[in-house]
FIMI-966375 format. One record per residue (C-alpha): residue in one letter; x, y, z. Coordinates in steps of 0.02 Angstrom, whole numbers, always signed. Example, Ala and Ser with C-alpha at 12.3 -4.5 7.8 and 13.67 -1.06 7.14 Angstrom:
2
ATOM code      X      Y      Z
ATOM    A   +615   -225   +390
ATOM    S   +684    -53   +357
END
This chain:
470
ATOM code      X      Y      Z
ATOM    M  +1532   +791  -1448
ATOM    A  +1565   +932  -1342
ATOM    F  +1489  +1009  -1174
ATOM    D  +1509  +1163  -1101
ATOM    L  +1439  +1104   -959
ATOM    I  +1355   +929   -919
ATOM    I  +1207   +933   -761
ATOM    I  +1167   +789   -679
ATOM    G   +975   +797   -644
ATOM    A   +821   +844   -752
ATOM    G   +736   +926   -611
ATOM    F   +686  +1119   -562
ATOM    A   +877  +1131   -519
ATOM    G   +941  +1041   -663
ATOM    L   +847  +1134   -805
ATOM    T   +834  +1291   -739
ATOM    A  +1042  +1275   -715
ATOM    A  +1051  +1199   -899
ATOM    N   +935  +1380   -977
ATOM    R  +1023  +1481   -895
ATOM    A  +1182  +1431   -979
ATOM    A  +1101  +1419  -1123
ATOM    E  +1034  +1610  -1118
ATOM    S  +1235  +1645  -1090
ATOM    G  +1267  +1577  -1254
ATOM    L  +1335  +1387  -1192
ATOM    K  +1302  +1218  -1245
ATOM    P  +1214  +1131  -1090
ATOM    L  +1187   +936  -1090
ATOM    V  +1058   +890   -961
ATOM    L  +1074   +690   -899
ATOM    E   +915   +610   -817
ATOM    A   +918   +439   -774
ATOM    S   +741   +417   -827
ATOM    S   +691   +350  -1022
ATOM    E   +507   +421   -978
ATOM    E   +425   +575  -1051
ATOM    L   +368   +617   -883
ATOM    Y   +479   +526   -778
ATOM    R   +453   +570   -615
ATOM    C   +542   +687   -475
ATOM    N   +518   +772   -324
ATOM    S   +488   +941   -429
ATOM    R   +361   +868   -553
ATOM    F   +257   +798   -387
ATOM    S   +308   +955   -276
ATOM    T   +143  +1097   -225
ATOM    G   +249  +1227   -312
ATOM    S   +239  +1363   -157
ATOM    L   +404  +1483   -167
ATOM    H   +466  +1532     -8
ATOM    V   +639  +1551    +91
ATOM    A   +615  +1491   +262
ATOM    F   +429  +1536   +246
ATOM    Q   +450  +1700   +202
ATOM    P   +370  +1772    +26
ATOM    P   +545  +1797    -95
ATOM    S   +485  +1968   -106
ATOM    T   +532  +2016    +69
ATOM    E   +703  +2122    +92
ATOM    S   +848  +2014    +76
ATOM    A   +905  +2058   +247
ATOM    T   +753  +1985   +320
ATOM    L   +765  +1822   +226
ATOM    T   +968  +1793   +268
ATOM    K   +923  +1818   +437
ATOM    A   +764  +1687   +427
ATOM    I   +854  +1574   +363
ATOM    I  +1021  +1579   +485
ATOM    D   +887  +1594   +618
ATOM    N   +775  +1465   +583
ATOM    T   +938  +1334   +558
ATOM    D   +985  +1407   +740
ATOM    G  +1144  +1479   +660
ATOM    A  +1181  +1303   +554
ATOM    A  +1144  +1363   +358
ATOM    R  +1311  +1442   +277
ATOM    K  +1313  +1614   +293
ATOM    D  +1380  +1651   +102
ATOM    L  +1253  +1555    +38
ATOM    A  +1098  +1627   +148
ATOM    E  +1149  +1782    +88
ATOM    A  +1159  +1724    -87
ATOM    I   +979  +1635    -79
ATOM    G   +905  +1818    +14
ATOM    T   +977  +1939   -100
ATOM    N   +947  +1834   -265
ATOM    A   +752  +1772   -221
ATOM    A   +658  +1883   -289
ATOM    R   +750  +1895   -440
ATOM    T   +717  +1713   -474
ATOM    I   +545  +1733   -470
ATOM    D   +545  +1868   -602
ATOM    W   +692  +1740   -705
ATOM    L   +557  +1614   -685
ATOM    K   +406  +1737   -744
ATOM    E   +505  +1769   -899
ATOM    Q   +516  +1568   -931
ATOM    G   +322  +1570   -940
ATOM    A   +293  +1537   -758
ATOM    A   +117  +1601   -673
ATOM    F    +91  +1624   -504
ATOM    E    -61  +1645   -392
ATOM    E    -99  +1629   -215
ATOM    H   -196  +1477   -144
ATOM    P   -375  +1534    -58
ATOM    R   -350  +1393    +65
ATOM    R   -190  +1483   +127
ATOM    T   -139  +1639   +228
ATOM    D    +47  +1643   +235
ATOM    H    +25  +1732    +24
ATOM    M   +174  +1637    -32
ATOM    P   +174  +1621   -240
ATOM    M   +112  +1442   -306
ATOM    L   +152  +1382   -473
ATOM    S     +0  +1401   -568
ATOM    P    -97  +1319   -604
ATOM    L   -133  +1264   -422
ATOM    R   -132  +1089   -404
ATOM    E   -312  +1026   -333
ATOM    M   -256  +1002   -152
ATOM    R   -329   +845    -98
ATOM    A   -308   +681    -20
ATOM    G   -185   +581   -130
ATOM    L    -58   +650   -260
ATOM    D   -102   +748   -387
ATOM    W    +16   +823   -500
ATOM    E    -29   +786   -685
ATOM    G   -142   +978   -703
ATOM    G    -23  +1054   -583
ATOM    G    +98  +1203   -636
ATOM    A   +250  +1112   -563
ATOM    N   +224   +987   -684
ATOM    A   +184  +1109   -837
ATOM    L   +335  +1225   -808
ATOM    L   +475  +1075   -790
ATOM    Q   +387  +1021   -962
ATOM    K   +410  +1183  -1042
ATOM    L   +586  +1214   -982
ATOM    G   +624  +1048  -1050
ATOM    Q   +552  +1130  -1225
ATOM    Q   +644  +1301  -1182
ATOM    L   +800  +1218  -1170
ATOM    I   +784  +1117  -1339
ATOM    K   +761  +1307  -1446
ATOM    R   +909  +1355  -1341
ATOM    G  +1034  +1241  -1401
ATOM    G  +1055  +1132  -1274
ATOM    E  +1018   +957  -1265
ATOM    L   +908   +833  -1134
ATOM    R   +968   +661  -1145
ATOM    R   +848   +544  -1054
ATOM    G   +875   +373   -998
ATOM    T  +1083   +407   -951
ATOM    R  +1133   +376   -775
ATOM    A  +1292   +458   -716
ATOM    Q  +1424   +330   -627
ATOM    N  +1575   +442   -606
ATOM    L  +1645   +629   -624
ATOM    L  +1809   +630   -703
ATOM    Y  +1941   +731   -599
ATOM    Q  +2109   +769   -649
ATOM    D  +2258   +878   -608
ATOM    G  +2129   +974   -490
ATOM    K  +1996   +992   -584
ATOM    I  +1831   +928   -673
ATOM    T  +1846   +854   -839
ATOM    G  +1718   +742   -879
ATOM    V  +1571   +612   -837
ATOM    E  +1566   +437   -850
ATOM    V  +1391   +381   -892
ATOM    V  +1274   +232   -939
ATOM    T  +1143   +228  -1075
ATOM    D  +1059    +52  -1119
ATOM    Q  +1196    -39  -1020
ATOM    V  +1328    +58  -1114
ATOM    S  +1462   +179  -1027
ATOM    Q  +1535   +326  -1120
ATOM    T  +1642   +469  -1060
ATOM    L  +1574   +650  -1062
ATOM    S  +1713   +759  -1083
ATOM    T  +1671   +956  -1007
ATOM    R  +1761  +1082   -912
ATOM    S  +1603  +1095   -787
ATOM    V  +1487   +981   -724
ATOM    V  +1322  +1028   -617
ATOM    I  +1240   +912   -478
ATOM    A  +1049   +935   -468
ATOM    D   +988   +728   -450
ATOM    G   +919   +769   -260
ATOM    G   +943   +707   -104
ATOM    F   +979   +531    -54
ATOM    Q   +813   +497    +35
ATOM    A   +792   +356    -58
ATOM    N   +925   +270    -18
ATOM    A   +901   +128   +121
ATOM    E  +1097   +128   +169
ATOM    Y  +1108   +324   +182
ATOM    V   +959   +366   +288
ATOM    Q  +1007   +241   +418
ATOM    Q  +1171   +290   +407
ATOM    H  +1148   +458   +420
ATOM    I   +967   +511   +487
ATOM    G   +984   +331   +594
ATOM    C   +835   +261   +535
ATOM    D   +761   +110   +463
ATOM    I   +677   +189   +289
ATOM    S   +560    +57   +287
ATOM    Q   +473   +131   +446
ATOM    L   +454   +297   +352
ATOM    Q   +315   +332   +225
ATOM    R   +386   +374    +79
ATOM    R   +313   +566    +18
ATOM    N   +427   +568   -142
ATOM    A   +465   +517   -314
ATOM    G   +563   +376   -253
ATOM    T   +721   +419   -368
ATOM    G   +838   +528   -238
ATOM    A   +965   +374   -221
ATOM    G  +1117   +517   -160
ATOM    D  +1232   +470   -350
ATOM    G  +1284   +649   -361
ATOM    M  +1342   +657   -175
ATOM    R  +1409   +498   -166
ATOM    M  +1527   +548   -345
ATOM    A  +1573   +722   -260
ATOM    T  +1637   +642   -104
ATOM    E  +1721   +503   -212
ATOM    I  +1824   +658   -257
ATOM    G  +1856   +741   -116
ATOM    A  +1678   +870    -87
ATOM    A  +1621   +905    +79
ATOM    A  +1457   +845   +156
ATOM    V  +1350   +938   +283
ATOM    G  +1212   +940   +385
ATOM    L  +1158   +735   +330
ATOM    D  +1049   +698   +491
ATOM    S   +897   +796   +445
ATOM    F   +749   +767   +336
ATOM    Y   +607   +871   +259
ATOM    G   +437   +787   +268
ATOM    H   +277   +784   +377
ATOM    V   +177   +697   +490
ATOM    L    +57   +575   +391
ATOM    S    -83   +435   +455
ATOM    R     +9   +271   +490
ATOM    D   -126   +198   +343
ATOM    A    -36   +302   +208
ATOM    M   +109   +139   +220
ATOM    T    -35    +71   +116
ATOM    N   -151   +181    +66
ATOM    D    -60   +284    -88
ATOM    N   -228   +389    -69
ATOM    L   -142   +469   +120
ATOM    W    +21   +543    +43
ATOM    P    +84   +680    +16
ATOM    Y    -82   +721    +75
ATOM    P   -186   +739   +236
ATOM    Q    -40   +778   +321
ATOM    V    -68   +759   +515
ATOM    D    +58   +919   +556
ATOM    L    -76  +1056   +639
ATOM    I   -159   +916   +747
ATOM    C     +7   +859   +813
ATOM    A    +81  +1032   +822
ATOM    T    -56  +1098   +948
ATOM    N   -126   +924  +1039
ATOM    I     +7   +811  +1088
ATOM    V    +98   +635   +994
ATOM    V   +121   +501  +1115
ATOM    D   +215   +319  +1081
ATOM    G   +151   +152  +1146
ATOM    N   +208   +188  +1331
ATOM    G    +82   +319  +1335
ATOM    Q   +222   +437  +1348
ATOM    R   +274   +609  +1246
ATOM    F   +442   +613  +1151
ATOM    A   +435   +763  +1041
ATOM    D   +401   +942  +1055
ATOM    E   +255   +978   +984
ATOM    G   +264  +1148   +941
ATOM    L   +406  +1164   +853
ATOM    G   +298  +1100   +699
ATOM    G   +282   +956   +580
ATOM    I   +433   +956   +528
ATOM    S   +520   +930   +663
ATOM    V   +403   +824   +746
ATOM    A   +443   +682   +591
ATOM    N   +618   +703   +604
ATOM    T   +584   +630   +803
ATOM    I   +470   +505   +763
ATOM    A   +598   +416   +614
ATOM    R   +707   +405   +769
ATOM    L   +603   +311   +890
ATOM    D   +655   +133   +899
ATOM    N   +493    +96   +842
ATOM    P   +453   +224   +715
ATOM    L   +256   +145   +691
ATOM    T   +207   +167   +887
ATOM    A   +182   +345   +858
ATOM    T    +14   +433   +893
ATOM    A    -54   +582   +903
ATOM    I   -191   +624  +1033
ATOM    F   -318   +772  +1035
ATOM    D   -499   +794  +1085
ATOM    S   -679   +856   +989
ATOM    R   -611  +1026   +983
ATOM    S   -469  +1003   +895
ATOM    W   -552   +885   +765
ATOM    E   -684  +1018   +735
ATOM    D   -518  +1145   +711
ATOM    A   -458   +988   +575
ATOM    K   -612  +1037   +452
ATOM    T   -529  +1206   +418
ATOM    T   -340  +1204   +456
ATOM    D   -209  +1179   +372
ATOM    N   -202  +1151   +173
ATOM    V   -293   +975   +150
ATOM    P   -403   +946   +304
ATOM    P   -389   +800   +386
ATOM    N   -570   +821   +457
ATOM    P   -630   +745   +342
ATOM    S   -506   +694   +199
ATOM    L   -427   +584   +323
ATOM    P   -561   +487   +347
ATOM    D   -640   +499   +179
ATOM    A   -480   +428    +95
ATOM    G   -460   +279   +212
ATOM    G   -355   +337   +372
ATOM    T   -389   +289   +519
ATOM    V   -462   +389   +670
ATOM    I   -513   +303   +842
ATOM    E   -638   +397   +922
ATOM    A   -711   +366  +1094
ATOM    D   -779   +437  +1254
ATOM    T   -642   +406  +1382
ATOM    L   -465   +413  +1382
ATOM    R   -462   +245  +1431
ATOM    E   -580   +186  +1309
ATOM    L   -470   +300  +1191
ATOM    A   -301   +204  +1225
ATOM    V   -371    +24  +1240
ATOM    A   -436    +70  +1044
ATOM    A   -262   +157   +996
ATOM    N   -162    +16  +1081
ATOM    V    -64   +133  +1182
ATOM    N    -51    +94  +1374
ATOM    S   -199   +168  +1458
ATOM    A    -89   +223  +1645
ATOM    G    +57   +293  +1534
ATOM    L    -72   +392  +1414
ATOM    S   -183   +448  +1566
ATOM    V    -30   +539  +1658
ATOM    T    +42   +630  +1516
ATOM    I   -110   +702  +1468
ATOM    A   -151   +745  +1651
ATOM    L    +17   +826  +1653
ATOM    Y     +3   +914  +1514
ATOM    N   -183   +995  +1533
ATOM    E   -125  +1048  +1710
ATOM    H    +41  +1130  +1601
ATOM    V    -74  +1196  +1455
ATOM    A   -237  +1233  +1561
ATOM    Y   -167  +1323  +1709
ATOM    S    +13  +1381  +1688
ATOM    A    +39  +1245  +1845
ATOM    G   +140  +1070  +1901
ATOM    E   +317  +1009  +1838
ATOM    P   +406  +1101  +1651
ATOM    L   +358   +951  +1531
ATOM    S   +479   +860  +1475
ATOM    P   +493   +853  +1309
ATOM    V   +472  +1055  +1346
ATOM    R   +325  +1110  +1239
ATOM    S   +371  +1263  +1155
ATOM    Q   +209  +1354  +1097
ATOM    S   +307  +1516  +1019
ATOM    T   +235  +1462   +841
ATOM    Y    +93  +1322   +883
ATOM    A     +4  +1360  +1040
ATOM    A    -53  +1192  +1147
ATOM    Q   -234  +1148  +1145
ATOM    P   -292  +1062  +1319
ATOM    I   -348   +885  +1280
ATOM    M   -519   +895  +1379
ATOM    D   -691   +911  +1289
ATOM    P   -756   +735  +1253
ATOM    P   -760   +640  +1126
ATOM    F   -581   +605  +1109
ATOM    Y   -478   +548   +957
ATOM    A   -318   +481   +902
ATOM    I   -252   +457   +745
ATOM    P    -86   +310   +714
ATOM    I    +16   +422   +639
ATOM    C   +197   +402   +540
ATOM    A   +335   +500   +462
ATOM    G   +344   +544   +308
ATOM    I   +508   +581   +209
ATOM    T   +495   +704    +52
ATOM    V   +667   +747    +34
ATOM    T   +863   +749   +132
ATOM    S   +891   +925   +215
ATOM    G  +1076   +893   +203
ATOM    G  +1189   +874    +88
ATOM    L  +1346   +935    -31
ATOM    S  +1445  +1067    +45
ATOM    V  +1410  +1240    -85
ATOM    N  +1459  +1410    -84
ATOM    G  +1377  +1548   -136
ATOM    K  +1400  +1547   -315
ATOM    G  +1352  +1373   -319
ATOM    Q  +1541  +1295   -305
ATOM    V  +1543  +1129   -220
ATOM    M  +1665  +1147    -87
ATOM    D  +1804  +1026    -30
ATOM    T  +1847   +970   +137
ATOM    N  +1974  +1118   +156
ATOM    D  +1850  +1234   +122
ATOM    Q  +1873  +1285    -61
ATOM    P  +1811  +1277   -228
ATOM    I  +1821  +1113   -324
ATOM    T  +1860  +1180   -483
ATOM    G  +1739  +1160   -624
ATOM    L  +1607  +1056   -485
ATOM    Y  +1417  +1143   -442
ATOM    A  +1272  +1096   -376
ATOM    A  +1100  +1143   -364
ATOM    G   +930  +1108   -276
ATOM    S   +911   +975   -127
ATOM    T  +1088   +899   -165
ATOM    V  +1141  +1037    -75
ATOM    G  +1188  +1046   +109
ATOM    G  +1217  +1197   +207
ATOM    L  +1061  +1293   +207
ATOM    E   +909  +1169   +291
ATOM    G   +922  +1052   +446
ATOM    G   +998  +1092   +619
ATOM    P   +933  +1057   +775
ATOM    R   +746  +1100   +739
ATOM    A   +756  +1012   +567
ATOM    A   +728  +1192   +491
ATOM    Y   +673  +1190   +315
ATOM    V   +696  +1347   +186
ATOM    G   +619  +1272    +34
ATOM    G   +662  +1156   -103
ATOM    L   +587  +1245   -220
ATOM    I   +711  +1401   -199
ATOM    K   +824  +1291   -165
ATOM    S   +809  +1216   -350
ATOM    F   +789  +1385   -455
ATOM    C   +891  +1514   -343
ATOM    I  +1046  +1403   -348
ATOM    G  +1044  +1350   -513
ATOM    L  +1036  +1506   -575
ATOM    L  +1183  +1565   -462
ATOM    A  +1288  +1408   -540
ATOM    A  +1254  +1440   -719
ATOM    E  +1287  +1619   -688
ATOM    T  +1463  +1570   -605
ATOM    I  +1520  +1434   -750
ATOM    A  +1472  +1569   -867
ATOM    S  +1581  +1715   -799
ATOM    V  +1718  +1548   -798
ATOM    H  +1687  +1535   -961
ATOM    G  +1713  +1692  -1011
ATOM    S  +1532  +1731  -1059
ATOM    P  +1445  +1861   -958
ATOM    P  +1274  +1817   -918
ATOM    A  +1127  +1882  -1001
ATOM    N  +1028  +2016   -939
END
């Protein structure tokens, strides 16, 4: 049977592209490697927050485009950033037409629309009753009603490429190989965060020393298949993630929440020598990336005082005080910094010098500039002066990689000469060139999925001679 397009991956990106194509009169096939009805994927596990570089999607388009480019320090591809900025609000409208509901979370002050019903937002992973899981199931059901097909238990192996264009996909189902013909393929199988070799090669860290804050399904197959036929990959050296309690490495109740981001962002993180190694003021995503690249990432520790621990009762979506210790996470308390250092297995002399310099700089604006620099434009640094003092052994939690295939503003995959590969498209976290940069900037995984999925489907419809439905 011939399909107008084949989509690899049945997360939000894949099902959005499939449904939009079906609305335009095309017949799509979606391939999902897992055979389970409620297959694991980052889309299903997501919190459901729709933002564009932490701006509401309803924000004026030029402002959104500028936020993407500024947040990535110019690393974002301009035409892709403009496409997201221009189409973000329309994407929300389309989702509502599909039956998605949105509301604001009472603990958040950023006014971002979140998929309803809201997740419980507690320690550990809760997804079954959330809006993300509900919408993913709804999109799958609507695809079937629209004449498309969702084929579970089928893994794409290779792209077929002949005479400068896509001609099909080689797949495996129940260990049986098959060739499927099509003129268009959309790669939407996510990042490569579950591929130890790729993480080591591109991000430069040992995946065993990171906490998997994801569904464990992003193996980078789509990126591999595309680059084998000449696609360009960009921005592979960073990831979106958060700082977690180190106990999350062995305690599933401590991921994906609570995060330790805000404690780190307003205080200090140190290595085993008691020395700072990151610009904490850039926030948890940047700090998580920096932790991952330490020679020993599992020596990182957050240091703070009683005032910050009191603040941690109300800050963040899942306040770490008391959810972190209640869920089994280690929070070390001591009356003196020396006692704290001993209990946290941190060099006492090194920590003493670090905190003295830090407090002098933060509390009195005196002394030599801190190294690493401590920016404060986003998160104000708090002095560490009020006993008791606290330490949390921390680790980097990786959610999804930031880089991937080079894609233009139409969802087309580009070759190494920056020319579109005929018939090849990508959406979601397999797309690079939108996030990353020197500060590991995050634009938003859901907007990458929904918005680029729409754009790719509409481009395919125009190529097939079927204009997108209004």
